[in-house]
C-alpha positions in Angstrom: -65.5 -73.6 -19.9 -64.0 -73.9 -23.4 -63.0 -77.3 -24.7 -59.5 -78.5 -24.5 -58.8 -78.2 -28.2 -60.3 -74.6 -28.4 -58.2 -73.6 -25.3 -55.1 -75.0 -26.9 -55.9 -73.2 -30.2 -56.3 -70.0 -28.3 -52.9 -70.5 -26.6 -51.2 -71.3 -29.8 -52.8 -68.4 -31.6 -51.9 -65.9 -28.9 -48.4 -67.0 -28.0 -46.8 -69.2 -30.7 -45.0 -66.4 -32.5 -43.4 -65.1 -29.3 -42.5 -68.6 -28.1 -40.9 -69.5 -31.4 -39.0 -66.2 -31.5 -37.6 -66.8 -28.0 -36.6 -70.4 -29.0 -34.9 -69.1 -32.1 -33.0 -66.6 -30.0 -31.8 -69.3 -27.6 -31.1 -72.1 -30.0 -30.3 -70.2 -33.2 -31.7 -73.2 -35.2 -35.0 -73.1 -37.1 -35.7 -76.8 -36.9 -35.0 -77.1 -33.2 -37.0 -73.9 -32.5 -40.0 -75.3 -34.4 -39.8 -78.7 -32.6 -39.5 -77.1 -29.2 -42.4 -74.7 -30.0 -44.6 -77.7 -30.5 -43.3 -79.3 -27.3 -44.1 -76.2 -25.3 -47.7 -76.4 -26.4 -47.8 -80.1 -25.8 -46.7 -79.4 -22.2 -49.5 -76.9 -21.9 -52.0 -79.5 -23.2 -50.8 -82.2 -20.8 -51.1 -79.8 -17.9 -54.5 -78.6 -19.2 -53.5 -75.0 -19.1 -56.1 -72.4 -19.9 -55.5 -68.9 -21.3 -55.3 -66.3 -18.5 -53.0 -64.0 -16.6 -49.5 -65.2 -16.3 -49.8 -67.6 -19.2 -47.3 -65.7 -21.3 -44.6 -65.9 -18.7 -45.4 -69.5 -17.9 -45.0 -70.4 -21.6 -41.8 -68.4 -21.9 -40.4 -70.2 -18.8 -41.3 -73.6 -20.3 -39.8 -72.7 -23.6 -36.6 -71.5 -22.0 -36.2 -74.6 -19.9 -36.8 -76.9 -22.9 -34.3 -75.0 -25.0 -31.6 -75.1 -22.3 -32.2 -78.8 -21.9 -31.9 -79.3 -25.6 -28.6 -77.3 -25.7 -27.2 -79.2 -22.8 -28.1 -82.5 -24.4 -26.3 -81.5 -27.7 -23.3 -80.1 -25.9 -20.1 -82.0 -26.6 -19.3 -84.4 -23.7 -15.7 -83.3 -23.4 -14.0 -80.0 -23.8 -10.3 -79.7 -24.9 -9.0 -77.1 -22.5 -5.3 -77.5 -23.6 -5.6 -74.6 -26.0 -4.2 -76.7 -28.9 -6.0 -76.4 -32.2 -7.4 -79.6 -33.6 -5.3 -81.0 -36.5 -6.0 -79.3 -39.8 -8.2 -76.6 -38.2 -6.0 -73.7 -39.1 -3.1 -74.0 -41.5 -1.3 -70.9 -40.2 -2.7 -69.5 -36.9 -1.9 -65.9 -36.2 0.6 -65.4 -33.4 -1.0 -65.3 -30.0 -1.0 -62.0 -28.1 1.0 -61.9 -24.9 -0.7 -61.7 -21.6 0.4 -58.0 -21.2 -1.1 -57.1 -24.6 -4.4 -58.8 -23.7 -4.4 -57.1 -20.3 -3.8 -53.7 -21.8 -6.5 -54.2 -24.4 -8.9 -55.3 -21.6 -8.2 -52.2 -19.6 -8.9 -50.0 -22.6 -12.2 -51.8 -23.2 -13.2 -51.6 -19.6 -12.5 -47.8 -19.7 -15.0 -47.5 -22.6 -17.8 -49.1 -20.6 -20.5 -47.0 -18.9 -20.0 -46.5 -15.1 -22.8 -48.8 -14.0 -21.4 -51.6 -16.1 -17.9 -51.1 -14.6 -19.5 -51.1 -11.1 -21.3 -54.4 -11.8 -18.2 -56.0 -13.1 -16.2 -54.8 -10.1 -18.8 -56.1 -7.7 -18.8 -59.5 -9.3 -15.2 -60.1 -10.2 -13.0 -57.8 -8.1 -15.0 -58.1 -4.8 -16.4 -61.5 -5.8 -19.8 -60.6 -4.3 -22.6 -63.1 -4.8 -25.2 -62.2 -7.4 -27.8 -61.9 -4.7 -25.8 -59.0 -3.1 -25.3 -57.3 -6.5 -29.0 -57.7 -7.2 -29.9 -55.9 -4.0 -27.3 -53.2 -4.7 -28.5 -52.6 -8.3 -32.2 -53.1 -7.5 -32.3 -55.8 -10.3 -33.2 -59.5 -10.3 -30.4 -62.1 -10.2 -31.6 -63.4 -13.6 -31.3 -60.0 -15.2 -27.8 -59.5 -13.8 -26.7 -62.9 -15.1 -27.8 -61.9 -18.5 -26.2 -58.5 -18.2 -22.9 -60.0 -17.1 -23.0 -62.5 -20.0 -23.5 -59.7 -22.4 -20.8 -57.5 -20.8 -18.3 -60.4 -21.0 -19.1 -61.0 -24.7 -18.8 -57.2 -25.4 -15.4 -57.2 -23.7 -14.2 -60.3 -25.5 -15.2 -58.7 -28.8 -13.6 -55.4 -27.9 -10.3 -57.1 -26.9 -10.4 -59.2 -30.0 -10.8 -56.2 -32.2 -8.0 -54.4 -30.4 -5.7 -57.4 -30.8 -6.8 -58.0 -34.4 -8.2 -61.4 -33.7 -10.6 -62.8 -36.3 -14.2 -63.0 -35.1 -15.1 -66.4 -33.9 -11.5 -67.5 -33.2 -11.7 -66.3 -29.7 -9.2 -64.3 -27.6 -6.4 -66.2 -26.0 -7.8 -67.8 -22.9 -11.3 -66.3 -23.4 
């Protein structure tokens, strides 16, 4: 059986690049990703993990959980849902689109989506089916569908924003 330090070195050598890449994708912060990469391998050391089948997925799962915990910890405690801009944030905000304009833009953006994407959105938001039902219908995992819905919502928000001429990052009214 290899020593603990050589086993850890083998884990780091084989998986550090992938773990760091995943953490960069989640946190979008180099310093945090580097810190969490080290933490992932410290967890592996504490649990005396050895290289083997399933190790890659286990490390990715640990990395994902650590990153989400870090993001939750750094999330602002309170959210201002009033829709009011903080003082001095935008000297002259563009006039906000009406609900009807937003709805028309959303309908156009939905029409541009592929049929399977429209079906998934309808399943989740029109029929309000639980993700477990959609997962069975689409022969996909719940986690995959969560990610796919997140990406679809982001694509739709971007599309609506483009159609309404909203600057990127300023958000669509109510989105």
